[in-house]
C-alpha positions as CSV (number, residue, x, y, z in Angstrom):
1,M,11.2,7.1,-63.8
2,K,9.9,3.6,-64.5
3,E,13.0,2.8,-66.6
4,R,15.3,3.9,-63.9
5,I,13.5,1.7,-61.4
6,I,13.7,-1.3,-63.8
7,E,17.5,-0.7,-64.1
8,I,17.8,-0.9,-60.3
9,L,15.8,-4.1,-60.1
10,K,17.9,-5.6,-62.9
11,E,20.9,-5.1,-60.5
12,F,19.1,-7.6,-58.2
13,G,19.3,-10.2,-61.1
14,I,15.6,-9.7,-62.0
15,P,15.0,-9.9,-65.7
16,E,13.1,-7.0,-67.2
17,S,10.5,-9.3,-68.7
18,A,9.5,-10.2,-65.1
19,I,8.7,-6.6,-64.2
20,T,5.2,-5.2,-64.8
21,E,3.2,-2.6,-62.9
22,Q,1.4,-5.5,-61.1
23,T,4.6,-7.2,-60.1
24,H,4.7,-7.8,-56.4
25,F,8.3,-7.5,-55.1
26,S,8.2,-10.3,-52.5
27,R,5.5,-12.7,-53.9
28,D,6.5,-12.4,-57.6
29,L,10.2,-11.6,-57.4
30,G,11.1,-13.3,-54.2
31,M,12.6,-10.2,-52.6
32,D,12.9,-10.4,-48.8
33,S,13.0,-7.6,-46.2
34,L,16.8,-7.1,-46.7
35,D,16.3,-6.8,-50.4
36,T,13.6,-4.2,-49.7
37,V,15.9,-2.2,-47.6
38,D,18.6,-2.4,-50.3
39,L,16.1,-1.4,-53.0
40,V,14.9,1.6,-50.9
41,M,18.5,2.7,-50.3
42,Q,19.2,2.6,-54.0
43,L,16.0,4.5,-54.8
44,E,17.0,7.2,-52.3
45,K,20.4,7.5,-53.9
46,E,19.0,7.5,-57.5
47,F,16.3,10.0,-56.9
48,G,18.0,12.1,-54.1
49,I,15.1,11.5,-51.7
50,R,14.5,10.1,-48.2
51,I,11.9,7.4,-47.8
52,P,10.9,7.0,-44.1
53,D,11.1,3.5,-42.6
54,E,7.3,3.5,-42.0
55,D,6.7,3.9,-45.7
56,Y,8.5,0.7,-46.7
57,E,5.4,-1.4,-46.2
58,K,3.6,0.7,-48.8
59,L,6.1,-0.2,-51.5
60,T,5.0,-3.7,-52.3
61,T,4.4,-3.5,-56.1
62,M,5.9,-1.7,-59.0
63,Q,2.6,0.3,-59.3
64,S,2.6,1.3,-55.6
65,L,6.3,2.3,-55.9
66,L,5.6,4.5,-58.9
67,T,2.6,6.1,-57.3
68,Y,4.6,6.8,-54.1
69,L,7.5,8.3,-56.1
70,H,5.2,10.4,-58.3
71,A,3.6,11.8,-55.2
72,D,7.0,13.1,-54.1
73,Q,7.2,16.5,-55.9
74,S,11.0,16.7,-55.3
75,I,11.7,13.9,-57.8
76,A,12.6,15.0,-61.3
């Protein structure tokens, strides 16, 4: 799963070397709210899930994203 997320982030022009579990999407990678929406849309498509709008604010770091996705039992 982590590798799939890294591939999506690389599509934003983010080098893999900049991505760790502690990486903060806005502070460390400079992603803004539109980037976050785009990221969530790509994650939904990649994993075949629906992430409610109110959950976006929980997805601030790579670790929080992984934790969120692991909690969704529908993701393979």
